[in-house]
C-alpha positions as CSV (number, residue, x, y, z in Angstrom):
1,M,66.9,95.6,89.2
2,E,67.2,99.2,90.5
3,T,68.1,101.9,87.9
4,L,71.7,103.1,88.5
5,R,72.9,106.5,87.5
6,L,75.4,109.2,88.6
7,G,75.2,109.5,92.4
8,S,73.8,106.0,93.0
9,T,75.4,103.9,95.8
10,G,75.2,100.4,97.2
11,P,75.9,96.7,96.5
12,N,74.6,96.8,92.9
13,V,77.0,99.6,92.1
14,K,79.9,97.5,93.4
15,L,78.6,94.6,91.4
16,I,78.7,96.4,88.0
17,Q,82.0,98.0,88.9
18,S,83.5,94.6,89.5
19,L,82.0,93.2,86.3
20,L,83.2,96.2,84.2
21,I,86.8,95.6,85.5
22,K,86.6,91.9,84.5
23,L,85.3,92.9,81.1
24,G,88.3,95.2,80.5
25,Y,86.7,98.6,81.3
26,S,87.9,101.2,83.9
27,P,85.2,102.2,86.4
28,G,87.7,103.1,89.1
29,Q,87.9,101.3,92.4
30,I,85.1,99.1,93.6
31,D,83.6,101.4,96.2
32,G,79.9,101.3,95.6
33,V,79.7,104.9,94.5
34,Y,78.5,105.6,90.9
35,G,80.9,108.4,90.1
36,S,82.0,110.0,86.8
37,Q,84.6,107.3,86.1
38,T,82.0,104.5,86.6
39,Q,79.6,106.5,84.3
40,R,82.2,106.7,81.6
41,A,82.9,102.9,81.8
42,V,79.2,102.2,81.5
43,I,78.9,104.5,78.5
44,D,81.8,102.6,76.8
45,F,80.1,99.3,77.7
46,Q,76.8,100.4,76.3
47,R,78.4,101.7,73.0
48,D,80.3,98.4,72.5
49,N,77.1,96.4,73.1
50,G,74.7,98.3,70.8
51,L,72.9,100.1,73.7
52,T,72.0,103.8,74.0
53,P,75.2,105.3,75.5
54,D,73.5,107.4,78.2
55,G,75.5,106.2,81.3
56,I,72.3,105.0,83.0
57,V,71.9,101.4,83.9
58,G,68.3,100.8,83.1
59,E,66.4,97.7,82.1
60,R,68.1,97.1,78.7
61,T,71.6,97.7,80.0
62,W,70.8,95.5,83.0
63,N,69.7,92.7,80.7
64,V,73.0,92.7,79.0
65,F,74.9,93.0,82.3
66,L,73.0,90.1,83.7
67,K,74.1,87.7,80.9
68,F,77.7,88.4,81.9
69,L,76.8,88.2,85.6
70,R,75.2,84.8,85.1
71,G,78.3,83.8,83.2
72,Y,76.7,82.4,80.1
73,D,74.6,83.2,77.0
74,I,72.0,81.1,75.2
75,Y,73.1,81.1,71.6
76,T,71.0,80.1,68.6
77,V,73.1,78.3,66.0
78,R,73.2,79.9,62.5
79,S,74.0,78.5,59.2
80,G,77.8,78.0,58.8
81,D,78.4,78.0,62.6
82,T,80.8,75.5,64.2
83,L,81.4,75.1,67.9
84,Y,85.0,76.2,67.3
85,N,83.9,79.4,65.7
86,I,81.3,80.1,68.4
87,A,83.9,79.6,71.1
88,G,86.2,82.1,69.3
89,R,83.4,84.6,69.0
90,Y,82.8,84.5,72.8
91,N,86.5,84.3,73.7
92,T,85.8,81.0,75.4
93,T,86.9,77.4,74.9
94,L,85.5,74.4,73.1
95,N,85.7,72.3,76.3
96,T,83.6,74.8,78.3
97,I,80.8,74.7,75.6
98,I,80.8,70.9,75.5
99,T,80.7,70.7,79.3
100,A,77.7,73.0,79.4
101,N,75.8,71.1,76.8
102,P,75.9,67.4,77.7
103,G,75.2,65.1,74.8
104,I,76.0,67.6,72.1
105,N,77.8,66.3,69.0
106,P,80.5,68.9,68.3
107,N,80.6,67.8,64.6
108,L,76.8,68.0,64.1
109,I,75.2,71.2,65.2
110,Y,72.3,72.6,63.1
111,P,70.7,76.0,62.5
112,G,68.1,76.9,65.2
113,Q,69.7,74.7,67.8
114,Q,70.1,76.5,71.1
115,I,73.3,76.0,73.2
116,V,74.7,77.3,76.4
117,V,77.9,79.3,75.8
118,P,79.9,80.2,79.0
119,Y,81.7,83.6,78.9
120,N,85.4,83.7,79.7
121,I,84.9,85.2,83.1
122,E,84.4,83.4,86.5
123,V,80.9,83.2,87.9
124,V,81.7,83.8,91.6
125,F,83.0,87.3,92.2
126,T,85.1,87.7,95.4
127,D,85.6,91.4,95.6
128,I,82.1,92.6,96.4
129,D,79.3,92.4,99.0
130,Y,77.8,89.0,98.7
131,T,74.0,89.4,98.9
132,Y,71.3,86.7,98.6
133,E,70.5,87.9,95.0
134,I,74.1,87.4,94.0
135,L,74.2,83.9,95.6
136,E,71.1,82.9,93.6
137,R,72.5,84.2,90.3
138,D,75.8,82.4,91.0
139,I,74.1,79.1,91.6
140,E,72.2,79.5,88.4
141,G,75.4,80.3,86.6
142,L,77.3,77.3,88.0
143,K,74.5,75.0,87.2
144,A,74.4,76.2,83.6
145,R,78.2,75.8,83.1
146,Y,78.3,72.5,85.0
147,P,75.0,70.6,84.5
148,F,76.2,67.7,86.5
149,L,76.1,69.9,89.6
150,E,73.2,69.0,92.0
151,T,71.5,72.0,93.6
152,G,68.3,72.5,95.5
153,S,66.7,74.0,98.6
154,I,66.6,72.5,102.1
155,G,63.9,74.9,103.3
156,T,63.2,78.7,103.5
157,S,64.1,81.5,105.8
158,V,61.7,83.6,107.9
159,L,61.1,85.8,104.9
160,G,60.8,82.9,102.4
161,K,64.3,83.0,100.9
162,N,65.6,79.6,99.8
163,L,68.3,77.9,101.8
164,Y,70.2,76.6,98.9
165,Y,72.5,73.6,98.9
166,L,75.1,72.3,96.4
167,K,76.3,68.8,96.1
168,L,79.8,68.1,94.7
169,G,80.6,64.5,94.0
170,N,78.8,61.1,93.9
171,G,80.8,59.1,96.4
172,P,79.6,57.3,99.6
173,N,81.5,59.5,102.1
174,E,79.3,62.5,102.9
175,V,80.6,65.7,104.4
176,F,78.9,69.0,105.0
177,Y,80.1,72.6,104.9
178,N,77.8,75.5,105.9
179,S,78.4,79.3,106.1
180,A,76.8,82.5,107.3
181,H,74.8,81.4,110.3
182,H,75.7,85.0,111.4
183,S,74.9,87.8,109.0
184,L,78.0,89.9,109.7
185,E,80.0,86.9,108.7
186,W,78.8,86.9,105.1
187,I,82.3,86.6,103.8
188,T,82.1,82.9,104.5
189,S,79.5,82.5,101.7
190,P,81.7,83.5,98.8
191,L,84.4,81.3,100.5
192,V,82.5,78.1,100.0
193,M,81.0,79.2,96.7
194,K,84.4,80.0,95.2
195,F,85.6,76.6,96.4
196,A,82.6,75.0,94.6
197,E,83.4,76.8,91.4
198,N,87.1,75.9,91.4
199,F,86.2,72.3,92.3
200,L,83.7,72.0,89.5
201,K,86.1,73.5,86.9
202,A,88.9,71.2,87.9
203,Y,86.6,68.2,87.8
204,S,85.3,69.1,84.3
205,E,88.9,69.4,83.0
206,G,90.2,66.3,84.7
207,G,92.5,68.5,86.8
208,Q,94.0,68.8,90.2
209,I,93.9,71.5,93.0
210,R,97.0,71.7,95.2
211,G,98.0,68.2,94.0
212,Y,94.6,66.6,95.0
213,D,93.0,64.5,92.3
214,I,89.5,66.1,92.0
215,A,88.0,63.2,90.1
216,D,89.1,60.9,92.9
217,I,87.5,63.0,95.5
218,W,84.3,63.3,93.3
219,N,84.1,59.5,93.1
220,R,84.9,58.8,96.7
221,S,82.9,61.5,98.4
222,S,79.9,63.8,98.3
223,I,80.4,67.3,99.5
224,Y,77.2,69.1,100.5
225,I,77.3,72.9,100.9
226,V,74.8,75.3,102.3
227,P,76.4,78.6,101.5
228,M,74.0,81.1,103.3
229,V,72.1,79.8,106.3
230,N,70.9,83.3,107.3
231,P,70.0,85.1,104.0
232,D,67.5,87.5,105.7
233,G,70.2,88.7,108.1
234,V,72.9,89.0,105.4
235,D,70.6,91.2,103.2
236,L,69.8,93.4,106.2
237,V,73.5,93.9,106.9
238,L,74.4,94.6,103.3
239,K,71.3,96.4,101.9
240,G,70.2,98.2,105.1
241,L,66.8,98.8,106.6
242,D,64.0,100.9,105.0
243,P,60.4,101.4,106.1
244,S,59.1,98.8,103.6
245,Y,61.3,96.1,105.2
246,P,59.5,93.3,107.0
247,F,59.8,93.6,110.8
248,Y,60.9,97.2,110.4
249,E,59.5,98.5,113.7
250,Q,60.6,95.5,115.6
251,L,64.1,95.7,114.2
252,L,64.4,99.3,115.2
253,A,63.3,98.4,118.7
254,W,65.5,95.3,119.0
255,N,68.7,97.2,117.9
256,T,69.4,99.0,121.1
257,T,73.1,99.4,120.3
258,G,72.8,102.9,118.7
259,R,74.9,101.6,115.8
260,P,73.9,100.7,112.2
261,F,72.7,97.2,111.5
262,S,75.7,96.8,109.1
263,E,78.0,96.9,112.1
264,V,76.2,94.9,114.8
265,W,73.5,92.6,113.4
266,N,74.5,88.9,113.5
267,A,71.0,87.4,114.1
268,N,68.2,86.4,111.8
269,I,65.4,88.8,110.9
270,R,63.5,87.9,114.1
271,G,66.5,88.8,116.3
272,V,67.6,85.2,117.0
273,D,71.2,84.2,117.0
274,L,71.0,81.0,114.9
275,N,74.2,79.5,116.2
276,R,72.7,79.6,119.7
277,N,69.4,78.0,118.7
278,Y,70.3,74.3,118.4
279,P,69.3,71.7,121.1
280,A,72.8,71.2,122.4
281,R,72.6,72.3,126.1
282,W,70.5,75.2,124.8
283,E,69.3,75.9,128.4
284,L,72.9,76.5,129.5
285,G,73.3,79.1,126.7
286,K,70.0,80.6,127.7
287,A,71.2,80.9,131.3
288,Q,74.2,83.0,130.1
289,E,72.0,85.7,128.3
290,E,71.4,88.0,131.3
291,E,75.1,88.2,132.2
292,L,75.8,88.9,128.5
293,G,73.2,91.8,128.6
294,V,70.7,89.9,126.4
295,Y,67.0,90.2,127.4
296,G,65.3,89.2,124.2
297,P,65.6,89.5,120.4
298,G,68.5,91.6,119.3
299,P,71.7,91.7,117.2
300,T,73.4,88.8,118.9
301,R,73.5,86.1,121.6
302,Y,69.7,85.7,121.9
303,G,69.0,81.9,121.6
304,G,65.4,82.2,120.8
305,P,62.3,81.1,122.8
306,Y,63.1,77.4,122.4
307,P,65.6,75.2,120.5
308,L,65.1,75.1,116.7
309,S,62.5,77.9,117.0
310,E,63.7,79.3,113.7
311,P,63.0,77.9,110.2
312,E,66.7,78.2,109.3
313,T,68.0,76.1,112.1
314,T,65.1,73.6,111.7
315,A,66.0,73.2,108.0
316,I,69.7,72.6,108.8
317,A,68.9,70.1,111.5
318,N,66.4,68.2,109.3
319,F,68.9,68.2,106.4
320,T,71.6,66.8,108.7
321,N,69.2,64.1,110.0
322,R,68.4,63.0,106.4
323,R,72.0,62.6,105.4
324,D,74.9,60.5,106.8
325,F,77.6,63.0,107.3
326,S,80.9,61.7,108.5
327,L,82.2,65.2,109.2
328,V,80.8,68.7,109.3
329,I,82.4,72.2,109.1
330,S,80.5,75.4,110.1
331,Y,82.3,78.5,108.8
332,H,82.3,81.7,110.8
333,S,84.5,84.7,111.2
334,Q,86.8,85.8,112.8
335,G,89.9,84.7,114.7
336,R,91.8,82.2,112.5
337,V,90.9,79.4,114.9
338,I,89.5,75.9,114.8
339,F,87.0,74.7,117.4
340,W,86.6,71.0,117.6
341,S,85.1,69.9,120.9
342,F,81.8,70.0,122.7
343,L,81.8,69.0,126.4
344,D,83.5,65.5,126.3
345,L,81.4,64.2,123.5
346,A,83.7,64.6,120.5
347,P,85.3,61.3,119.2
348,P,89.0,60.8,119.7
349,E,89.9,61.5,116.1
350,S,88.4,65.0,116.2
351,L,91.5,66.6,117.8
352,E,93.8,64.8,115.3
353,I,91.7,66.1,112.4
354,A,91.6,69.6,113.9
355,N,95.4,69.5,114.1
356,L,95.6,68.4,110.4
357,F,93.3,71.3,109.4
358,A,95.6,73.6,111.5
359,R,98.6,72.5,109.6
360,A,96.8,73.0,106.3
361,S,95.6,76.5,107.1
362,G,98.0,78.0,109.6
363,Y,95.0,78.5,112.0
364,E,95.2,77.6,115.7
365,V,93.3,74.8,117.5
366,A,91.4,76.0,120.5
367,D,88.6,75.4,123.0
368,V,85.4,77.3,122.6
369,P,85.2,80.5,124.8
370,P,82.5,80.2,127.5
371,E,80.1,82.7,125.9
372,A,79.9,80.5,122.7
373,A,80.1,77.1,124.3
374,F,76.5,75.9,123.8
375,A,73.7,75.5,121.3
376,G,75.8,75.9,118.1
377,Y,75.5,73.7,115.1
378,K,78.7,71.8,115.5
379,D,77.9,71.3,119.2
380,W,74.5,69.7,118.2
381,F,76.2,67.5,115.5
382,I,78.8,66.2,117.9
383,Q,76.2,65.6,120.6
384,E,73.8,63.8,118.3
385,Y,76.2,61.8,116.1
386,R,79.5,61.6,118.1
387,R,81.3,62.4,114.9
388,P,83.8,65.1,114.1
389,G,82.3,68.6,113.8
390,F,84.2,71.8,113.5
391,T,83.6,75.6,113.8
392,I,86.3,77.4,111.8
393,E,86.6,81.1,112.4
394,V,88.2,82.7,109.3
395,G,90.2,85.9,109.0
396,L,91.2,88.5,111.6
397,G,89.6,91.8,112.7
398,R,86.2,93.2,113.4
399,N,83.1,91.7,111.7
400,P,82.1,92.2,109.0
401,L,85.6,91.5,107.7
402,P,86.7,93.6,104.7
403,I,86.5,91.8,101.4
404,Q,90.2,92.6,100.9
405,Q,90.9,89.7,103.2
406,F,89.1,87.2,100.9
407,D,92.1,86.0,99.0
408,T,94.1,85.2,102.2
409,I,91.0,83.5,103.7
410,Y,90.5,81.4,100.6
411,R,94.2,80.3,100.5
412,N,94.0,79.3,104.2
413,N,90.9,77.2,103.8
414,E,91.0,75.6,100.4
415,E,93.1,72.6,101.5
416,I,90.8,72.1,104.5
417,M,87.8,71.7,102.1
418,L,89.9,69.3,99.9
419,L,91.1,67.2,102.9
420,A,87.8,66.8,104.8
421,P,86.1,64.5,102.3
422,L,89.1,62.2,102.2
423,L,89.2,61.6,106.0
């Protein structure tokens, strides 16, 4: 992790500012600028945790921060300990410790035994830039808290980043949600990750969400989630481009907009728009490129040299072919709109489901605009399987949407993600 000190800026500063607020400190607003107020909050945190209170986030301070960011600690039981006392020491609950340690006997723990102790803060932060590194750590944290969660990788990106999946439930009806095909639309990644966390928590507690019985959904359905289809592009948008970056010279040449990557780059790291790279009338999308001012790799709309030319789209297509999804949702931003059709290939129930989703979310049901009518993931799924597939455009405004919209976006879409596995 990079060393942070007075004057530092960037996503990692936002990350520790958000964490410090959740831990009860006062670093000021989450703005990514390491100012004097953030420095004072770090010093207070260091003093409370037995660290040198120098206001510099170096290796030792990061190691303590990272325990909280992962959401759990590995505790070695001492003589006289009880799970109840350990829970009180960590300001957490007995149930969360038992859930994180399957098979543990609450009445028979012994000195030297190592147990996972979740902290009393949520794993998925929804007020910060959501980088690939944060995604990885969140998946690790959720897996530690909820060992019954299935996770894995369906492949890797151009730069070798894992394309992670999560599986919620063990039922026969399989559905699939994916997010962040487009890098400017990274806000859709914490959307599905926060849903996963809330779903797992409710299931572990035998609870409900919006009146839906989560155990019933778990037993009837399997919800598969790929939260970040385009991790290379997301990190380019959120972390910026420096001379050591792979494809540095090519990226500079491909970005002919004169604007920063953080404002314009929707493609993967090779300048391919992943949601125009699927074999669903790909050639018709390709024919549109010249009139859209696209002549090769760039920030958006370039469909690649051929369908499934990119490892990211190949991984998603192969994953889909290996499963038996009854319904898929591909999350994008923005527009508060639900797209449900592809040519005349969607099954009759697709429009009915789209209208159901619209009632749950307040979004509109619409036909896809001509410039986005071909070669998308939901287009390919409908074409290949003749089953319901949806592109849902969340939020309103100019991409990337401000994180301040997250709470509204989540409220709008939570019931959709609860409904889909029951249809």
